[in-house]
C-alpha positions in Angstrom: 82.7 100.1 100.2 83.5 97.2 98.7 86.1 98.9 96.5 87.3 100.4 99.5 88.1 97.4 101.3 90.0 95.5 98.6 92.0 98.9 97.7 92.6 99.0 101.7 93.4 95.5 101.5 95.5 95.4 98.9 98.1 97.9 100.4 97.6 96.8 103.6 98.5 93.0 102.1 101.9 94.4 100.6 102.9 95.6 104.0 102.1 92.4 105.6 104.0 90.1 102.8 107.0 92.5 103.6 106.7 92.5 107.0 106.5 88.1 107.2 109.4 87.8 104.8 111.0 90.5 107.7 110.5 88.1 110.4 111.8 85.1 108.9 114.8 86.9 107.7 115.4 87.9 111.4 115.0 84.3 112.3 117.7 83.3 109.9 119.9 86.1 111.4 119.8 88.1 107.9 117.7 91.2 109.3 118.7 92.9 112.4 116.3 94.4 115.5 116.1 98.1 113.9 114.5 97.2 110.4 112.4 94.1 111.3 110.9 97.1 114.1 110.6 99.5 112.2 108.9 97.2 109.5 106.1 95.9 111.8 106.0 99.6 112.8 104.8 100.6 109.2 102.5 97.7 109.0 101.1 99.5 112.6 100.5 102.7 111.4 98.8 102.0 107.7 96.4 100.1 109.8 95.8 102.0 111.9 95.4 105.1 109.8 92.4 103.1 108.1 90.8 103.2 111.7 91.7 107.1 111.7 89.8 107.5 108.5 86.5 105.1 109.6 87.2 102.3 107.0 85.4 99.2 107.5 88.1 97.8 109.6 86.0 94.4 109.8 85.7 94.4 106.4 89.5 94.9 105.7 90.3 91.6 108.5 87.9 89.5 106.6 90.4 90.8 103.0 93.3 89.9 105.1 92.1 86.6 106.3 91.2 85.3 102.9 94.7 86.3 101.2 96.9 85.0 103.9 98.2 82.1 102.7 99.2 84.5 99.6 101.1 87.2 102.3 103.1 84.0 103.6 103.6 82.6 99.4 105.1 85.9 98.5 107.1 86.8 102.2 108.5 82.6 101.0 109.7 84.0 97.8 111.5 86.9 99.1 113.6 84.7 101.7 114.6 82.4 99.1 116.0 85.1 97.0 117.7 87.1 99.7 118.7 82.9 100.9 120.4 82.4 97.1 122.4 85.9 97.3 124.1 84.3 100.8 125.0 88.1 101.5 127.5 88.8 103.9 126.0 91.4 106.1 122.7 92.1 106.8 119.7 92.6 104.7 117.5 95.7 104.5 114.0 95.6 103.1 112.1 98.7 102.0 108.4 99.6 101.5 108.7 101.9 98.6 104.9 103.2 98.5 106.3 103.9 102.3 108.6 105.7 100.9 108.1 107.0 97.9 111.2 106.8 96.5 109.9 105.1 93.2 111.7 106.1 90.1 109.4 107.8 87.8 111.2 106.2 84.9 110.0 102.7 85.4 106.6 100.7 86.7 106.2 101.7 90.2 108.2 99.7 92.5 106.9 98.0 95.2 109.8 97.0 97.6 113.2 97.6 97.5 115.9 94.3 98.3 119.2 96.0 99.7 121.5 92.9 100.6 125.7 93.6 101.0 124.2 97.6 99.2 123.2 95.8 96.5 119.4 97.3 95.5 116.9 95.0 93.4 113.7 97.1 92.5 110.2 94.7 92.4 107.1 95.2 91.6 104.9 93.4 93.6 101.0 92.2 93.1 99.0 89.9 95.1 95.6 89.1 93.2 92.4 87.2 94.6 91.8 85.0 91.8 94.0 84.1 88.7 94.3 87.0 86.4 96.2 88.9 84.1 98.6 91.9 86.3 98.1 95.6 85.9 101.4 97.0 85.1 101.0 100.9 84.8 98.4 103.2 83.6 98.0 107.1 82.3 95.5 109.4 79.9 95.4 108.9 76.5 97.9 111.8 75.7 100.1 111.1 78.5 100.4 107.5 77.7 101.1 108.0 74.0 103.6 110.3 74.5 105.1 108.4 77.3 105.4 105.3 74.5 107.3 107.6 72.1 109.3 109.7 73.9 111.6 110.4 77.1 109.6 110.7 80.2 110.9 112.3 83.0 108.6 112.9 85.3 104.7 112.9 85.9 103.4 114.4 82.2 107.1 115.6 81.9 108.8 114.5 78.6 111.7 114.9 76.8 112.9 114.2 72.8 116.1 112.7 71.2 117.3 116.2 71.6 116.6 117.5 74.8 113.9 119.5 74.3 111.7 118.8 76.9 107.4 119.2 77.2 104.5 118.5 79.1 101.4 116.7 78.2 98.6 118.8 79.0 100.2 121.5 76.7 98.6 120.7 73.3 100.2 122.7 70.6 103.9 121.3 72.3 102.7 117.7 72.1 101.7 118.0 68.6 104.4 120.1 67.2 107.0 117.4 69.0 105.1 114.5 67.6 105.2 116.4 63.8 109.3 116.9 64.1 109.8 113.1 65.0 107.0 111.3 63.4 105.3 113.5 61.0 102.2 115.7 60.2 100.0 112.6 60.1 101.3 111.8 64.0 100.2 115.3 64.5 96.8 114.7 63.3 96.3 111.7 65.3 97.5 113.5 68.0 94.8 116.3 67.8 92.1 113.9 66.8 92.8 111.8 70.1 92.1 114.9 72.1 89.1 116.1 70.3 87.5 112.7 72.1 87.3 114.5 75.3 84.2 116.6 73.2 82.3 113.1 73.1 82.0 112.9 77.2 83.4 115.8 79.0 79.4 116.9 79.2 79.1 113.9 82.0 81.7 116.4 84.3 78.6 118.8 84.4 76.0 116.3 84.4 73.9 116.6 87.8 72.2 112.7 88.2 74.0 109.8 86.7 73.2 108.9 83.8 72.5 105.2 84.5 74.9 102.1 83.4 73.7 102.0 79.7 74.1 105.8 78.5 77.3 105.3 80.5 78.9 102.4 79.3 77.7 103.3 75.9 79.3 106.4 75.3 82.8 105.1 77.4 82.6 102.2 74.5 82.3 104.3 71.6 85.5 107.1 72.7 87.3 103.6 73.4 87.1 102.1 70.4 87.9 105.4 68.7 90.8 106.2 70.6 91.8 102.8 70.2 92.1 102.9 66.7 94.0 106.6 66.4 96.5 105.2 69.1 96.9 101.9 67.4 97.7 104.2 64.1 100.1 106.6 65.3 101.9 104.0 67.7 102.0 102.2 63.8 104.3 105.5 62.6 106.1 105.7 65.8 107.5 101.9 65.9 108.4 102.6 62.3 110.4 105.9 62.7 113.8 106.1 64.9 112.1 105.5 68.1 111.8 104.4 72.1 108.7 102.3 71.6 110.0 99.2 72.9 112.4 100.4 75.4 109.8 102.7 76.7 106.9 100.1 77.0 109.6 97.5 78.6 111.1 100.3 81.2 107.1 101.7 82.0 106.2 98.1 82.4 108.7 97.0 84.4 109.8 94.2 82.2 113.4 95.4 82.0 116.1 93.6 83.2 116.8 95.4 86.8 113.2 95.5 87.8 111.8 92.8 88.9 108.6 91.0 89.1 107.0 89.2 92.0 103.3 87.7 91.5 101.4 85.6 93.8 98.0 85.0 92.6 94.4 82.6 93.5 94.3 83.1 97.6 92.4 79.4 97.7 95.9 77.5 95.7 98.1 80.1 95.7 100.8 80.3 92.2 104.0 81.9 92.2 105.5 84.1 89.1 108.4 85.4 90.4 111.4 86.7 87.7 113.3 86.7 91.9 113.1 82.4 92.1 112.3 81.4 88.6 115.3 81.6 86.1 113.0 80.5 83.0 110.6 83.2 83.6 113.6 85.2 83.6 115.2 84.3 81.0 111.6 85.2 79.2 111.8 88.3 80.3 115.5 89.4 79.0 114.5 87.6 75.6 111.7 90.9 75.4 114.4 92.7 75.9 116.8 91.6 72.7 117.8 93.6 69.8 116.1 90.9 67.9 112.8 91.1 69.8 110.6 93.7 67.9 107.3 95.1 68.9 104.2 94.8 66.2 101.2 97.2 66.8 97.6 96.0 66.5 93.5 96.4 67.8 92.0 93.4 69.5 88.3 95.3 70.7 88.5 97.9 73.1 92.4 97.5 73.8 95.6 98.4 71.7 98.0 95.3 71.6 101.5 95.4 71.9 103.0 91.7 70.8 107.1 91.0 70.9 107.7 89.0 68.2 110.8 87.5 67.6 111.3 85.9 64.1 107.8 84.3 63.8 107.7 83.6 66.7 105.4 85.7 69.2 106.6 85.6 72.9 103.9 87.4 74.7 101.6 90.3 74.2 100.4 93.3 76.7 97.2 94.7 76.2 96.5 98.2 76.7 92.4 98.6 77.2 90.4 102.8 76.3 88.3 103.1 78.8 87.3 106.7 80.9 87.3 106.6 84.2 84.6 108.3 86.2 87.4 108.9 89.3 84.0 109.6 91.2 82.1 111.7 89.4 79.0 110.9 91.0 78.0 109.3 94.7 76.5 105.9 93.7 75.8 104.0 96.8 75.0 100.4 96.5 71.5 100.6 98.9 70.4 103.7 96.4 69.6 106.1 99.4 72.4 106.4 101.9 73.8 110.8 101.0 77.3 111.2 101.5 79.9 114.4 102.3 82.3 114.9 99.5 85.1 117.0 101.2 86.1 118.3 97.5 83.3 119.9 96.5 82.8 120.7 100.3 78.8 119.2 100.3 76.4 116.6 101.2 76.0 114.9 98.2 72.1 113.1 97.7 72.3 109.7 95.9 73.0 109.3 91.8 74.1 113.0 92.3 77.5 114.9 91.0 80.4 115.7 92.8 80.9 119.1 91.2 84.9 119.6 91.9 85.6 115.4 92.0 84.0 115.7 88.6 86.4 117.6 87.2 88.7 114.5 87.6 87.0 112.4 84.9 89.3 111.5 82.1 90.6 109.2 79.9 92.3 106.1 81.2 95.0 103.5 80.0 96.0 100.4 81.7 98.7 97.9 80.6 97.9 94.6 81.2 99.9 91.6 81.1 99.4 87.4 81.3 102.3 86.7 83.1 100.9 82.9 83.2 100.9 82.6 79.2 104.2 83.4 79.3 
C-alpha cells in the first residue's frame, strides 16, 4: 500500500504542479479560462479516480502535503520559462500522461507547453530526496534492440534498411544482430535470452521463497546480464550504429526534449533545461559529434559514459534486475489476504498470483545523476 501511495501521489503531483503553473499563467493573462478549467477538471478527475478504486486517500493527501513545496517550485519554473518566451498569444499546457500522446521514439513526455503554436515537450520528475532520475526502462531483449536499432513502437524495431522486427521473436532478433553486428553479437543475444532459465521457475513457485533466495537469484542473473550486455554494446559501439543517438533519444537527453526535475521536499532544488542555459549547454554537448560513448560495467549495472577527448561529461547507469511484477501477494502485516482480479482468486499471504506471475520478467532502467552534470 505504501508503494501505491507514492505511485499515486507522484502521478497526482504532476497534475498538481501543472495546475499551479496554469493558475499563475492565468493570473498573468497568459492562459485562458477554458484551458485553466480543463486542467482543473483533469486534476479533480484523477483525484476522484483514486477514491473510486478505494486507494488510501488519507495517505495520498499526506504525501501531497509533504511534497507541496516541490509542486510550487516546479510550477514556478514552468511559468518562468513561458514568460521568457514573451508569448504573443495565449499559452496552452497539456498533461501528456492524460492524453497519451508521448512519442514512442523518445523518453516519456509528461508535459507539453504550447507557446504561439510552438510545442516544447518536457520530462517532468519530482523526487522526495536528492537522487538520480529514472529515464526509461525495458526488458533485457527490448533494451538491447532499442539501443542497437531504431525503435518504431512498443517492442517494434527496424534496421537501417527499413526491415522491421519485434523483440519477442528471438529468431529475428538474432538474425538482425548477426547481419549488422556479426555472429558473436547473435550469440550474446542468445546468452541474454537464456538467462530466463535461471528464474522462470519462480513464475510457478506457489509460495514466495523469501528475500534471501529471491535476491540471490536476481543478483546472479543481473551480474551475468551486465557482462553479456556490455560485451554486446561494445560490439555495437564499434560498428556503424545508432547507439549514441538511441541512448539520447530514449533517455530524453536530446535538444528538443526538455528536462525539469525538482527534488528534496524540505529544501527544494531545481535542475531544468527550461530555465538553466548552463544545464542546457551541457546536454547539448552530449549530442556533439566529437562526444563518444564508452561502455563499461559498474557492479550490477552497465555504464554508458559520454566522453569528449579525455573529458567524461557524464555517465548513465543501467542496472539489470528482475521485476517480480506482483507475482506473489506479500502483505506487510503477513496475514491479510487479497483478491487478484487478474487471477480471479483470493490469494493468501506470500502466495502466488498465477496469472500475474506470468508478467515476471527481466528489467533495465536508465539512471542519470543530473546533480553531477
